N, C-alpha and C positions, 0 to 999 in steps of 0.2 A: 467083853467089846474093851477096843484100846481104843483111852483117849489119842486124839493128838489133835496137834497144834500145826498149822499150810502156814508157813513165811511168809512170806513175798518178799524179794527189793525192787525196785521199782523208781524208775527211768524217764515220764515221757508214755503211756504206758496207757496213752486212751486208746486204744483201736485193739488196746487188748484184756484189758482188771476186768473188764464188767463177764465176762467169757469164760477170764483164770476162775474168780471169781464163784462165778453159776454152776461151773463145776466141779471145786474143791468143796461145798458149799456143805454138799449132805453125805461126805464125812470124817466132816474137820468140827471138832468142839469148839475152836480158838481159831480167827485167822488174822492176825498180824501183817502187816504190808508198812513195811517201811521205807521211804520213800523222799528219792535225793533230793527235795525243790523242784519238781516238777514242771514248767512251764505251760501245760495241755491237760487236761481234763484229766489228770486222771486223780485226783484225791477226789476233785469234786465228784467223779462217777460214785471212786471207793467208802465213797459215806452215804451213796445211797442202799446199801445194802447188811443185812443184819450178823452181826457176829464176827463185821468186823474192825478194825481199833484201829489205825493212822497213828503210826510214827514220823518224823520229821528226823533228816540228820543228812549232814553236808558231807558228797558221798568221799573217799580218799580212795581206796581198793576194794576190789572185790571180798576177797578174803575180809578184813574189817568189818568189810557192812555187813555181811555174812555170819560174823561170831560174837555181831555188838545185837542179830538180829535174836542170834539164841539166848543169847543171853534175855530177854525181852519175852522166849514166850513162855504159858501156863505149866503147861505138860510137858513130861519126858520127850515122849515119844512124836518130830519131827515129820513137817513131812513138804520138804525147803523144793520146789519150785519154780521156773523161769516164767517168767507170762505169757508165751510160747508155747507153754507146753501142755499138755490135756492128760488127764486118768481115762480108766472106767472101771463099774463097776468090777469088773474080773477082778483086777491087778487088785484090784482093796482087800476083796473077798483070801485073792493066795494070803494077801501078809500081813494077815489078823493071823490064816496060821497060822504062816512064818512066823509068825511071833509070840506064840501062842505055845508051838511047839521046836520052838528052839530058843537056844541061846542065844542067836545072831541082834550084830547093837548098830551094824549099817546097811544097808543091801543096795546092791549096783542094781539098775533100768534101763531097761535096753531103747536104748531113741532110734523110732524111727524117722527119717527127714527129711521132710515135703520142702520142694520147690512151689510156691502156694500150695497149687491143690496139686502136683505128680506128688510121688511115692519117690525120691532116689535110694534107691537099690546100687551103688556104687558111691562111688565115687571119694571113697577114704572113710565111709560114712556104715559099710556095713557087718561092722564091729561096737560102733559109736554105743554106750554108755556112762551110766555115769553115777555116782551117788546122789539119791534125792529124800531117800530115807533114812532114817540116822534115829538114836540113840541119848541126846545132847546131856547124859551121865559120862556117857564111857566117851562120845565124838566133840571135835570144836574142826576150826579149817584152820589149814594149817599159816602161820607168816611168816613162811618164807616168800608165800606165792601174792601178788599183784593182781592177777588173770590164770585165766583155766586152776579153777583151786581145787587146791586137796584137801578131804580130811584126816585127817591123823583121830586112828579108832582104839583101844585100849582091848576093842575088844575083840568074839565074832564075824566077819563078814561077808557077805552072800549074794545070791545075782536070785532078783524072780524070774520068771520068766516070762513073766507077759509085758509084751511091751511098752512102751505110750508115745504118742502124737507129737512130732515137735513140728510144729512152723516159723519156721526161726524164716525162712525167706519165703516174706508176701511180698515185696516190693526191692528191686534193685538199689534206690536209695535208705532203704532204712536199713537194709543189712549191711552196705558198706559204711554207713553210720557205726555201725558192732560194731565193726571190723577196727573202722576206726581209733575205737575207742580199746581197742582190747589194743592194737597199735601199740597206742601213746602207755599204756598201763605192763606192755611188753616191754619198752625202752626206757624208763625208767625202774622194773624190774634187775634189767642184763647192766644198768647204767651202775648198780644197789653194788653188783658184782665187779664192777669195773671192765666190762666187756670194751673192746672199743670196735668198731665195726672196720673192714680193710676194704680187700677189691673183694675181695671169698665169699663174705656175706652182698654184697652187693652186684657181682658178677653171674656168681653160680648158688647163690643159695635161692632166691627166688629161681630161677633155670627149673631150680632141682623139686620147686614146692610146686609146680606146673607140672612138669612130669610124675612126681607124687602122683599125684591127685587122679590127674588125666590118663595115663598111662597106668605105672604100675599098680594101681586100687582101683583101676578099669571104667575111670570118670569117661572113656568113650560113649560106654554102654550103656551109660545113661543118656548122649544123644544130644541136641544144640547147651542142654542146660548143665552135662555132666564140663563141658566146652569152658560156658562161661562163668560156672565157682572155680574149678581151676585158673581159668584169668584174675579174681578176684583175687582169691588166696593168693594167688606171688602179684600180686600188686601189697599186699596187704604183708608181706616179706620185705618190698620194698620201701615202706611208708616205716614199717615199724625200723629196722637201718638207718633212715635220714633220718629219723625221729631221733634214734639215738648219739645218731656225730653231731643235733644242733642242740643237745645235752652236751654234751663233751667239749663245745666251743665253748659254752655260758662259764665254763672254768674261769 
């Protein structure tokens, strides 16, 4: 049997942290929570569970936080999931078999996106997958990206067949908060690359983002939820370039 360390980075995840730990505990020899000084009960709840170690570190960006968490793990094989993602025994059985019978050092996993309790089948989430399992001896997160971080792997990467459940949209407020954070980090990333916003970014890109999710990626087939998601992603793009504009003004 492979020994796994489960890693999670948190900020105000009191609604998710207990279910997350209960879900991952049966498959983990170690659970490490790297918390960004949550102001809710995230840390208090996490402390009630066995196997859980809690470390607090000031958040600067997702990549830095994830690489820091990797450095603390006792095991080479890492389950690095978000607080709103859930695995199952079928996935872990497939994973054990793949590790034992291949040279793969990182695994993409398909994520089924849920809008509250409804599975979103389109809206750009049809092929949504991310590397969530990796061997830290061969992998780290690219320091070039602050958000939507990417794994750099010196070994083979493959994809598991069993999907996970991704409960990202619990309510509009928390989802907007998440997009706001992503917008802020992306703005800083673009600012570092010396990208200057112009009329194209403000007048064209938000509308294109809506069309991409709602029409090109068939969001209209997801009903009112698909329309709502397309609107939120459009706002996400607008906020990103507004924040970027403000960063340039500060010079």
